[in-house]
N, C-alpha and C positions, 0 to 999 in steps of 0.2 A: 503493501501500502504505499510504505512510504516512497518507493523510487516512484511509482503512478503520478505522484504528488509533485516531485522533483521535476517530473519529464514534464507535466502541465505547464509548471513554473516556469519554466526553460522555454516550453514552445512559444510561451504567452511574451515574455522578453526578445526572441528571437521574429515575431509576427510585430511587437513592436520597434525595433531597428527597420525592421522592412520597410512597414509604413511611413518610416523617416527619410528614407531613399528614393523613394516614389514619388515628383513632382517638383514643380522645379516654385521653392517658398523659403521662405527662411530657415536657420540652425534653431534649432532645440533645446532645451536643457531637458532629457530625458530622467531625471533623477528623482521625480518628481510623478511623473507622469502614473507612472505604475503604481504608485502607491493610493492618487486621487483611485484609480477603475476598481485598484483592492478594497477599499472604500463600501463605493458603490456595491459592488456587488457581495461585501458583506452584510449590507439592506438587506437586496435581495436573497439573501440564503437565510435570512431571519423572517422572513414573509412582506416587504416591504417593495412592492411590485409597481409602486407609484410613478417611479423616475427610474431608467436606466443610465448611464453614459459610457458611451464610444470613444475614442482615440481614433482619430482619421486625416486623412491630408485632404482634403478640402476643396474645389475649384473656385475660385474668386466668385465667380459668373454666379454661385447658386447660394450663394449671401445677399442677405439686403445691403441695401445702400442706407446710410444714416448718416446726416450733419454730422460733421466737426464743430466739437465744440470748443477745442484751446488749439489754435493752430502754430503756437509755442509748441506745445507737446508731439503734436502729427511734425513737427521739424527735429524732433528730437529723438522720435521713430527711425524717423527715416534716417539722421546719422547715425543709429545705432547698427539699423540693418546693412548701409552701405557700409558700416567699419567691419560686417561679418559678425557682429555679436548674437547669442542665443538668447530667445527670449522666449515666454511664454505661449504654451498654443492661446487663442483664443476662447471664448466660453458661448457658443450657440444653444439656439432652443429648435428644436421639429416638432410642430406641434400637430394636432388633428385637422385645428380651423386654416391651418396652410401647408398642407404638405407637399407642396412643390419647392418652399422657399426655406431655410433657414436663416432663423434671426439674431441678431445678435446680441447677447447679453454681457459680453464682458470683451473689450477688445476695438473699439469703434478705429481707433487710431492704428493700431497695426494693420488691419484691415483698408484701410486707406495707405497707408502708408505703404503697404506691399502692391497695392495698385498699380500706384505712382510711381513707384521704384520697377516693376514692368513683371514681377511675379505673378506666375496664372492659379496656384494653389497656397493653399495657408494651412498650418496646424491648427486643428479645433480639438475639443472635447465637447461631443455633443450631448446632450440632456435630450432626454425622449420622455414624454410626459407620456401617463396612459390615463 
């Protein structure tokens, strides 16, 4: 039983690193992502199925456009991206009311900076509410 759990953990990490390699996007610090996914998986194992979370590299074309509220923050994020710094994935919401569109929960400036720099994809944690 222990070996199967170890293998499952290893496969999750391989899948996560594969997802990072796909698409034209900024680099991500993966150290926290698996922990976040594990927390949500533990909630689901305990019977709370109201929300699931997945990590994905998402095409920017599938994400809603929202107005920028801090131009100076946008410029700072663009500088970070141009310097190749790792940033956290954005947070998106998928709802039954808008099935074809992903809504931004957190990451307006990272999303717009990625668009302006010419990235085609963005790392994201996608929250789906049931």
